[in-house]
N, C-alpha and C positions, 0 to 999 in steps of 0.2 A: 504494500500500500504506500509506503514512503517513497519508493523509487518512482512509482506512477505519479505521485504528487509532484515530485521534483521535475520529472519530465514534462508534466503539464504546465508547471510554472515557467520552465525554460521556453517551451513552445509559445506560451502567452507573451513572454517578454520579447521573443523574436518577432511575433506578430505585431506587437505594439511598435517595435523599432522599424519594422517594414512599413507600417502605416505612416509613421512619422517621416521616414525617408521619402516615400512617394508623395506625401503632402508637400514637403519642402521642394522636392524635385519638380512637381507640377507648377508651383509658384515661380521657380526660376525659369522653367521652360516657357511658361506663359509670357513672362517679361521679355525673355530672349526672342521669342517669336514676334512679339510686338516691335521690338527694335529692328529685327531683321526685315520685317515688312516695310517699316519706315525707311530703312536704308536702301531697299530696292527701289522705292518710290523716288528717293533722292537721286540715286544713280541714273534712273531713267530721265528725270527732269534735268539733270546736269548734261546728259547727252543731247537732249532737245535744245538746251541753252547753247551748247557748243555749236550745233548745226545752225542755229539761228544767228549766232554771232558771225559765223563764216559767211552766211548769206548777206548779212548786213555789211560786212567788210567788202564783199564783192560789189554790192550796190553803191557803197561809198566810193570805191575806186572808179566805177563807171560814171557816177554823177560828177565827181571832181576831175575826171580824166587823168587820174594818177596812175603811175606804174608801180608804186610801192604799196605794201600792205600797211594799213594804219594800225592794225592789231598785229603787232610784231609776233611772228612765229605761231600765229593761230593755226595755220595749216599743218604745222608739225605737232601740234598739241595732242592730236588723237593717237599718235604713235608712242607718246610718253606713258610710262607705267606710274600712275599716281594714285594715291588714296583719294577717296571722295572728298575729304576735307581739303586736301591740297588742290584738287580740281576746282573746288568751290572758290577758294581764294584766288586762283588764277583767273577764273571766269568772272569774278567780281572786278578784278583789275581791268579786264577787257571791257566789261560793261561800263565802268567809269570812263574809260578812254572813249567809248562810243558816245556817251552822254556829253563829254567835254567837246568832242568834235562837232556834234550837232549844235551845241550852244555857240561854237566858234564860227561855223559856216551856215549862213542863212539858206544856201542852196540845199544843204542836207536837211535843215529844219523844215523846209517847205516841200520836200519830196514826199509824195503820198505813200509810196511803197515803203520807204524807210520809216515813216511815221507808223505805218501799220506793223512793221516788224518790231519796232521798238516797243509798241504797245504789247505785242505778243511776248516780248522779252520781260516786260514788267509783270505780266500775268504769270509767267513761269517763275519769276522771282518770288511772287506772293505764294505760289504753291510750294516752292522750295522752303520758304520760311515756315510755312505751316507744317510741312513734313519734318523739318529739323526740330521744331518745337515739340512735336509728337515724339520724335526719336529721343530728344533730350529728357523728356518727362519720364519715359519708361527706362532709359538708361540710368538715370539717377536712382530710380526705385530698385533696379537690378543691382546697382553698385552698393546701395545701402544693405540690401538683403544678402549679397554675397560677401559682405565683410563680417557678418555675424557668424558665430562659431559653428553651429551645425550646418548652416547652409553654405558656408565658405568651403567646407570639406566636400559637400555634394557638388558645388560648382567646380572645384578642382578635379574631382573624379570624372565629371561629365564634360570637362574642358569648356566650360562656359566662362567667357572672358568679358570684362568690362572694356568698352571702347571710349575713345575720346569724344567729348561732346562737341556739337557744332555751334558756331557763333551765329546767333540769330538777332533780329532787330529787338526782340524781347530781352535777350541777355544784355545787349548793348545798353538798352534803357535802364535796366537794373543796375548795371555797373556805374553808369553816369549819375543815377540817383544816389548811390552809395557814396560817391565822391563829394 
């Protein structure tokens, strides 16, 4: 009778540990899948933004009858192996250049097709900002959860890693408010 009781208690403890493990794993997995989904959206929108900037660059060259690319090395950009955050920074720089050129040249500012493409660019930027905010929200939760003891072990075992947050308009506002 004693051996059966000990075996039953051991099985009960193993069952409780298994339930706790799967509960924590499900939480981590849920947050990881949310961030993966947002990251995929960001990557797709960054590709759209790149293609749109190439199109705008070509339109600017035609409009100004220029032989040079105003967005330096934009055509080589697709061959570079960059992380999404690095792509985002470079594409922001190109967008700033486009906006500066449009403000400098009235010919560009009055061109209907360029206006249309720049509006599309701003729409993509809004979608990107929303996706980055979504990503950051769930990545912060994943980070908090994966630093606590039982879930940190589960995250290591299942190779769930915390990634760098994206810079968004919302985070820039928070930083400037804190200053």
